[in-house]
N, C-alpha and C positions, 0 to 999 in steps of 0.2 A: 504493500500499499504506500503511495506516495504521500508524502506530508509536507506542508509549507514549512521550510527552516525557520522562517520568522515566527510563525505560530508555536513552533516546537520551543524556541528561545523564550517567547513570551510567556508560555505556560510555566516553563521551569523557573524562569524570574519570579513569576507570581509566587510559586511554592516557595522559593528561597525566601522572599520577603516574608511571607505569612508564617513559615516555620521558625525562622531566626527571631521574629518578634516574639512567637509564642516561648521559645527556648530561653529567651533573655527575661521575659516577664513571668511567665507560669512556672517554668521548671529550672529556674536559675538556682544553682546550689542543690537541687534534689537528685540529679544524675550523679554528681560527684559523691554526694553523702551515701548512695545506695550501691555503689560500684566500686568496689575496693580494689587497690593494686595487688600484685602477686605476693607482697611481703615488704620487709624492711631492708634497706640497704645501710651498710656501716659507712658513716661520713668521716669521721673525725675522733679522735681522743683529745679533750681539752680539760682544763683544770676545773674542778669543782667549783660551783657558785651557789650561795644560799638560794634555797627553793629548788634545786635539782633534786630528781628523783635518786633516792639513796641506793636503790637497787641496780642503777646505772654505773656505779663505781666500778672502774676495772683495777682489781686489787693488785695484779701484777704490776701494773704501771705505776700505781701508788706506791707500792712498795720500793720500787726502784727510785721514784723521784722524791719519795719522802713527804709527800703531800697527796691530797686526794684528787684523783683524775676520774672523769667519767667517759664512757663511750657515747657517742652521739649518732643517733641513727635517723635515717629520713624514709617516708614511706615511698616504696617503688609505686609510683602513681600510674604510669603509663600502661593503658589497657589496649587489648587487640578486641575490637567489635565486629562481629560478622552477621551480616543481615542475610539470612535465607529464605528467599521469597519465591512462593508458588506462583507461576505463570501460565498454569495450564487453563484450558479453554474455559473452565467453569468461573474463572476469575472476571470474565466480561460481562457476567450478569450483574444486574443493578435495577431494582424497581423504584429506586428514589433518585436524588441527584448525584451520588456517586456509585460507580461500579465497584465491585468487591477488590478489583486490582487497583483502582485509583485511590481507596482507602487505604490499602496496604502501602502503597507508594507515599501517602502523605504522612502516615504514621512512622515509616522507615526514614522519611526525610527528618521528622522532628528528631529521632534517634540518632540519626547521623550527624545533624548539627550539634546536638547536645554532647556527642563524643569529640568532634574536633575542636568545640569550645573547651573541653578540657584536655587538649592535646593528647588524645587517644587516635589510635589509627582505626580505621573503618574499612571493611571490605565486602564483597556482595557475591551472593551464589543466587542465580535464578535457575529454576528447575522446573521440569514438566514431569514426563516419564524417564526423562534423563536429565543430567545436569547440562543446561544450554549455554550457561556463561558464568565464568569466575573471574571476578576482579580482585587481586590480592589487596590486603589492608595497606592503607596508606593515609597521610595526613593531608590537610588542605581543603580550602574551599573549592578550587577546580576539581579536585578528585571527586569531593562531594556532589558537586553539580552535575559530573558525569554519572554518579550512581543514580541521581534523580532521573536523569533522561532515560538510562538503561531501564529503570523498574516502570517508567511510564510508557516508553516507546519500542522496546525490545518486541521483535516480532518472533516468537518460539517456533520451532519446527515441528513440534509435537503436540499433542492435545491432552494427553493422560496425565496422571499424576502418580509419582513413584517417591514417596517421602522416605522410605527406607533407603533407596538409593542415594538420595540427596544426603542423608545423615552419614552414611557411609563415606561417601566422597568428602564432606566436610572433615570427618576423622582422618582421613588419609592426607589432606593438604593443610591441616592445622594441628602441630604438633605440640604447641604450647597452648596452655588453658587460655580460654577466650569467653567473653560474653557473648552469647549466640541468641539472637532473636528470630525465632521460626515463626513466619507469619504465612499462614494457608488456610483453606476451608478444610482441611483435613479429610477430605474425600478420596480416600486413599486405601488400597490394600493393607493389610496388618504391617504394622512399623513399630511393634512393641520391642523387639530385640535391638534394634538401631536407636531406638530412643533410649533405650536403658544405658546402651553404651555411652552414648552422648552426653547423657546426664551425669555420667560419672567422671568424664573428662572435661567438661566445660561447665559454666554458669549459663544454664538454659532457660530460656523464657519464651513460653509458646503464645502465640497470639491468633486465636482462631477468628476468622474473618467470615462473618454472615450476612444475611439480608432477610428482612422481615417477611418476604414472600416466600421463603424457604420454609417457613413453618407456619404462616398465616395465610392461606388462600382465600381471595375475596369470592363470594358467591357470584359467578358470572355464567354459569351453565357449563356445558361441556367444552373442555379445551384440551389442545393437544401440546403435551410438554416434551421437549426433546433434551436428552443428555447431550450438554455441548462437548463432553469428552468422548462419549462412544458413538453418538448420533442416533441412539436408540429413541424411538417416540412412543409414548404412552397416552392414552385418551382418559381423562378422568371428569367425573361430574362433579363440579364444584358446587352444585346446587345442593348436593346431598350433604346433611349436616354430619353424618357419620363418616363420611370421606375427609372432610375438613379437620373433624376431631381426630380422626386415625393420623392424619398427616401430622398434625400439632404433636399427637402423643409420640409419634416415631420421633420426631425431631427432638423432643425433649428427653426421651430415653437416650438417643445418640449423645446429646450434650452432657448427660450426667455419666454416662460410661467413659466418655472421652476426659472429663474432669477428674473421674478416679483414677484413671490410667496416669494422668500427668502427677497429680498429687502423690500417688504410690510411688513415683520416681523422684519425687522432690523437685518438680518442675514447676516454676512459676507460670500461673495462667492469666492472661489479659484478654478476656473477650471484647472482640469488636463487631460491631455492626454498622451497616451502611445507613440504617435509619435512627442511629444513636449518635450522641456527641462522644466522639473518641477521645478528647482531651479530658473529660471526666474520667474515663477508663484508665488513662495515662496517669492522671493525677491520683486516682485510687490505688494504683499499683504502687507508685512511688510512695506514698504514705503508709502503705501497708508493709512494704518491705523496709521502710526506715524504722517502723516502729518494731518490727521483728530484730533487726540489728540493734537497736539501742536497748531493748527490753533484756 
């Protein structure tokens, strides 16, 4: 599909301005406080000063110098952040202003700018039934703008979803522990084993993306629904209350099953929906995680 480069740049710039403003005004400080570095780096040994922590005294140096000295450490702050984003065909669906893929791109943009504001590196994996694009983690505004462009406009070759394959790929290309945001509608074959391995190696945050119409169909008579990934078509009678209730019940059961899986693996969960304010979801996530860390 041919797109006007000016329109692409305009949309990317619009998202940059919007997400930068949100990062600076709404999420300032929260990202830094909830995602910690890999540990502490030794910086120097210096003479003890009133108020220093006694437990920091280096007794070997103190004995040699005949005066108290302490070891000074600084937090190894720099993180690697990886955005693992589902770009399968089901992401084009949207019954409101945004499609699921556009919502995923906006949320990922907020996370990317939060990361670079804290001098962290950000990388991107786009996947369908195969990994379609990998951009290694780097820093900087231009790098982040490239990530936004790819999330919005990348044209995948495949339509299906292979979450297990994407997580396996992530584990192969990333040897050091990273903060991983997994953004998908999770309409995929079983990925439990890959999720378990990834949750042990990385700080994994799952972000299921949904749309209101996927669980609440309006009463509009008989409609034909096509699976965007397989092409399968099914006719259903939306005028039937039992059909609508059955769809809603199935969606709720799937949601609770997915939540149980994530929580059993210690994976944070941030539900996103095209019909709801994603800023509230992100803020609730940051606040909950901050409380857990400080409690």
